[in-house]
N, C-alpha and C positions, 0 to 999 in steps of 0.2 A: 613549522608544519603548515602546508598549504591550507589545511582546514581552518587554522586559527585566523589567517588573514581574511578568509572567506566570510567567517562569522562576523568579524568586525566590519567588513565591507558591506555585508548584507544588512546589518542593523543600521540603517541610515534613514534620513528623512526623505519622504516621497518628493520627487521633483514637481514643481508647479504649485506647491502648497506652502504657505508660511508656517514656520515652526510655532506650534501652540505655546503660549506663555507657560512658564514653569509652574506658576502659582495655580493654574487651572488643573494641571495634572496632580499636583499635591492635594488640592482641595477635593478633586474627584476621589483620589485614593483615601483621603481621610473620611469622606462620607461613606465610602464603601466599607471601610474598616468598622465604623460605628454601626452601620447596618448589619454587618456580619456578627458583631458582638450582641446586638439586640436580638437577632434571629437565633443565635446560639443560646442566649439566656432563656428565650421563650421555648425553644425546642427541648432543652434539658430541664424539664419541669422538676422542681424540688431541689435544684442546685442553686445555692445563693449566688454563685458567680461561675461563669464558664471555666472549665479546666484550662490549664496551661496548654495542653495538647490541642484543644479546640481553638483557642486563640491563635496559636502558632499556625495551625492549618488554615484557619480563616484568613490570617494575614497574608500567607503565601498566595491563597486563592485570589483575594481581592487585588493584591499587587500585580499578579499576572494578568488579571482581567483589565486592570487600569492601563497597563502597558499595551495590551492588544487593542483596547478600545481607542486609545490615543493614537496608535500607529498600527494599523493592520499589517503593514509591511513588516514591522518588527515582530508582531504577533505571529505571522506566518513562519518566520525563521524559528522562533521559539517553539511553535507548534510542531514543526518538522523534527525538532530535537525531542519533543515530548511524546510523539505518536507511539514509539515503542513502549511507552508506559501507560498506554490506554487501559490496560487491564492489570495494572500493577501500582502499588504505592498510593492507595486511596487517601484523599484528604477529608472527605465527608464522613458523616456518621454511618453506622452499620446499616441502618434502614434506608439510607439514601447515599450510597457510596459514589464518589466522583473523584477524578484524578486531575492533575495539572493539565493533562491533554484536553479533558472536557472543558475546563475553564478557558484555556487558550483557544479552543475551537469556537466556543460561543462568543468570546470577546473579539476574535479576529473577524468572524462573520458579521457581527453587529457593527464593528468599526468600519468594515468595508461597505456595508449597506448604508451607513451614514454618509459615506463619500459618494455612493451612487445617488442618493437623494440630493446631495449638494452639487455634484458635477457628474452626471451620468455619462457624458460624452467621453470622459477620460477614465472613468472607473469601470464602465461596463466592457467586458471583453468582446472581441469581434465574433459574431455568430458564425458557427460552422456546423455542418451536418452531424459531426461527432458530438458536439455539445447538445444539439437538438435531440439526438438519440438518448443521451444521458438524462435530459429533462423528461423525455417521454417515459423513461423508466420510473421516474417518481410518480407520474400520472398513472402508470400501470399498477404500481403498488397501491395507490389510492383506490383505483378501480377494483382491485382484488378484495376490498373490504365488503363488497356486495354479497359475495358468496363465501366469505371466509369461514373456515372451521374454528378459528380462534381470533375473533374481531379485535380484542385488546392487543394481542401480540402483533397482529397485522398493522394496527394503527401505530404502535411503537416502532416497528420496523420500517414503515413508510416514513416516519419522522427521521429515522436514521438515514434513509436514502436522500431525503431532502437536505439534511445537513451535509452529506457527502457531495451532493450536487452543488450546493452553495460553496463548499470548499473548492470544488473543481473550478468554479467561476473566479474565486479569489486567486487561485493558482494561475489561471489564464490571464487575469489582470496583471499579476506580478511578472508573468513570462511573456507579456505582450511585445517585448523587445528581445532580440537575440541575447543581449547582455543579461537581461533578467532571467531568461531561460537557462543560460549557461551557469549563472551563479546558483540557481536552484539545483541543477544537476550536480554541480560540484559539491554543494552542501550535503545533498542526499548521499553522495559517495562517501564522504568523510564521516558522516554519522554511521553509515554501515560499517566502516572500518572500526569505529569505536565499539560497536556491538560485537564485532569479531573478538575484540579484546575480552569482553565479558564472556563470550562463548568459550574462548580458550581456557579461561579460569574454570568455568563449569566443567569442561571436558577433562581437564587435568586433575581437578580437585572437586569432584561432584559432592563430596561430603560437606563442603562449606555452607551449602544452603543458599547460594546467591541465585536469585531469579527462579526460573522454572527449568526443569530437566525431565525429559521423558525417557523411560527405560523399557526395553522389551527384549525378549529372548529370541535368539536366532535358531535356525534348525540345528546348529551345532551345540545348542544349549548355552552358548556364551551370552552374557548380558550386554546388550547394545545400549550405550549411553548416547542420548540425542539431545544436545543442548538446544534450548529455545530462547536464551537470553531472558527477556521479560515478556515475550509473546506467550499466548495461550498454547500454541502448538509449534513444534519445530518446523513444520511446513511453511508457516507464515514467515518466520525468520529467514528460511531458505529462499522463499520467493523474493523477498526484499534484497537479499544478498546476490541472488542470480541477476536481478535487474541492474544492480549497481555494478557488478563485475562486467556485465555485457556493455554497459554504458562506457566503462573504462576501456574496454576492448575497441569499441567504435572510435573513441578518441585516440587511442594508441596507434591504430593503423593509419591515422591521418597526421601523426606527429611530424613536424618539420625539422626537428633537431633531437639529438639524443637526450638533452635535458628535458624537453617537452615530453618525450616518450617516457622518461623515467617518472615524471609526475603522475602519469596515468598507469604505468606498468606496476608500480608498487601497490597502490590501493586496489588495482585490478586483481593482482595475485593474492592479496590478503583476503579480499571478499570472496574470490573463487574458492580458496582453501577453506574459508569459513562455511561456504555453501556445502562443500564435500562433507565436512564434519557433522552437519545436521542429519546426514543419511536420508535426505528427502529425495525419493525417486521422482516425485513430481517436479521438483526444482531441477533435477538433473536432466530430465527430458526437455523442460523449457529452456535450460541453458544450452543444450545441444542444438536445438532449433535456432536459438538466438545467435550462436556462434556461426552457424551456416549463413545466417543473414548478415552478420558482421563482415564475413568474407565476400558475400555477393554485393554488398553496398560499398566495399572498400574502393579507393581510387583505382581506376582502371589500370594505371601503369604499375601498381603494386599488387594487383589481385593475384596474379599467377604465382609470384614468389610467396605471398602470404598463405596461399592454399598449400603449397609444398611444405612450408615451415610448420603450419598447423598440423598437417598429417604426420610429419616426422615427430613432432613433439608429442602428439597423442599416442603414437605407437611406442615411442621411447618411454613414456610415462607408465604404461600398463604394468611392466614388471615390478615397479616400485610402489604400486598402490597396495595399501593394507588389504589383507584377506577379507576383513569385514566389509570393505567397500566393494570389492569385486563380487563377493557373495550377494551383496545387496543389489548390485547392478544385474546380476544373473536372474534375479527374481522378476525383473521387468519383462523378460522374455518367457517367463513361466507363470502366467497370471494365476494359475490354480495352486501354486506352491505355498502361498501365504493367505491367511484368512482375510486380512484387510484389503489385499489386492484383488482377490477373487470377488469379494463383496462389492467392490467398485464396478466390476464388470456385470455382476448379477443385478446391481442396482439400476443399470442402464435398461435392462429388460423390464424391471419393475416400473421404472419411470414411464417407459413407452406404454405399458399397460394402463398406468394411471391416467394417461392422456385420454383414454377412451371415455373416462367419466369427467375429467376436469379440464378438457381442452379449451372450453369457452371461458369460464369464469375463474378457473384455478382454485386451489385450496386456500388461497390467501397467503400472504407472506408469513412464513413461520408455521404454516399449516401442513407442510409436507410430512413432518414427523407423525402427525395425527392420522394422516391418510395412508401412510406407507405400510404399516404392519400387515394388513390383509394381502398386500401385493408382494410381500417379501419372498424371495426365491429360496428354495431349499439349498442349504450349503452356505448361505450368507450369514455373517455374524449377527446375532440377535441384538447385541448391544449397540450396533451402528444403525441409527435411525436418521441421522442428518444427511442430506443429499451431498454427494461428492462430485457431481457434474453440474457446473453452473448453467450451462446452456440448456440442458433439459429441465433443470429445476426452475429456471426463469419462466418457462412455458407452463410447467405443472403448477407453480405457485401463483402466477399472475395471469394465466389464461392467454387468450388471443392477444390482448394488449401487451403482455409480456413478450410474446413472440415477436410482435411488431417492433417493440422497442429494441429487442435483441438484433433483429435484422437491420434496423436503422443504425445501430451502433457499429455493426460489422461493415455496413456500407460507408459509414463515416470514417472508419479506420482505413478502408480501401481508398477513399477519396483523398484523405490526408497522405497516405502512402504514395499515391500517384503524384501529388503535388511535390513531394520531396524527391521523387524519382526524376521529375522534369528538371528540378533544380540541382540534380547531381549529388544528392545526399550530403549536404554540408555537415560538418562535424557534430555540432550540438543536436541538430535535427536527427542525424543517424543514431546518436546515442539514445535519444528519447524513443525513436522508433523500435530499436532492437529490444530495449527494456520493456516497452509496452507489449510487443508481440510475444515475448517470452511469458509475460504474466497472463496474457490471453490464452496461450497454449496450456499453461498450467491450470487454467480454469476448467479445462476438460476433466481434471482429476481432483479438483478442490472446489469448495463453495466459497468463491472469492467475492461474493456480492457486496459484502461490507468491508472488504480488505482495502484499507486506505491507500496502499501503494498502487493498486490497480487503478484507482480513481486518479491518483496523482499523475501517473505516467500517461493515462489517457488524456488528462487535462493538458499536460505538457505537449503531447502530440498534437492536440487540437490547436494549441497556441503557436507552435513552430510551423504548422502547415500554412499559416497566413503571414508569416514574416516576410518583409519586403527586402531585407538585407541580411547579411551575415556578420557575426561578431569576429573581430580579429583574434586569432589565436585559437579559434574553435572550429 
């Protein structure tokens, strides 16, 4: 399987650095294990010795941390595999839960920062306007503390933004070459394929209790099963799958042989089908926009044929779509037909009204839910307090600095897009662009501020925009 060779190829030693002696890694792991045992013993007061579960979880955590600290390149690969588990399979105690993804995120960032201190010339990514916009977003979060309605929540969420920004820098460092970017895109695609396998089991056998599943009734009173794999919400799984499917599409239209085309067609079809099964209208809209972009950025000599094929396939597929999917699609054009959809539209009105009071300092990150109830429009669902439009929420929560960061990010995307246009949209660059644009479009209907895959694709877009050459086969 292509994904297997990718993982083994990606877990390699960074060029330009001598391999650290094995005894150092072993010693580091041993020290961390001892530290975790001591911490567990102290935290579990009254227990003569930590339980087997605590020792097992602690050993997993410190081993992953040691690997990420010793090689942030390897840590990033493992982190991409663990990101779907960010809200699942906790390793820590109930009062301070953490997952393997948290451990790998911290270890990878700290390992990379150590390399920045040692050799900042090769470890720091090339500055771009898009990266500057992402950095300004962290500053805007910090600034929103001044007038925050929930200072503790705002401080915590600002820390989350900082971690995501540092992750974006690690991704840019790893993707500083076309080969590096290509390997990350391919890895993200095959991880998405694996998640579709989990999703398929959930959809066919929801009673097994694997991962998370959302259920809701349709107007026909039929129960709609929406697999989420290990994500908190099916829309987040769908967003990831839509970006992966579009990346495959961008590579497929550039394939130079049937074999190369098959390598991208198979995972593309799998992830697109997985996206459909989530019943996420948000992802469907983003995917549709992304597919248009795939066709517009395709090689000029193939563009006309591809448009014809795409239209024929789309029309031919409609009669074979399940009624549950077509009914769900129909609701997109009837926003008042479902409570959750109409609430999204009414929340736009509420957010604009909230700007009258919070346009300058904002409510503080995480303060939207506290300020929203008095502005809630009649007819919107009372249980929905979380913002669903990222672009308005950024201004409402972070005030004028948030708006400025938002505008700078959009300008950074436009500049990166222009650079790729001048270079003729080479394969891996086009794959990153269509995935990033789809997730940005989906942000109009979801609060993707802390969605790791939006940050990953924006970081990849910033990285490929400054590449000097292209990778063979991409």
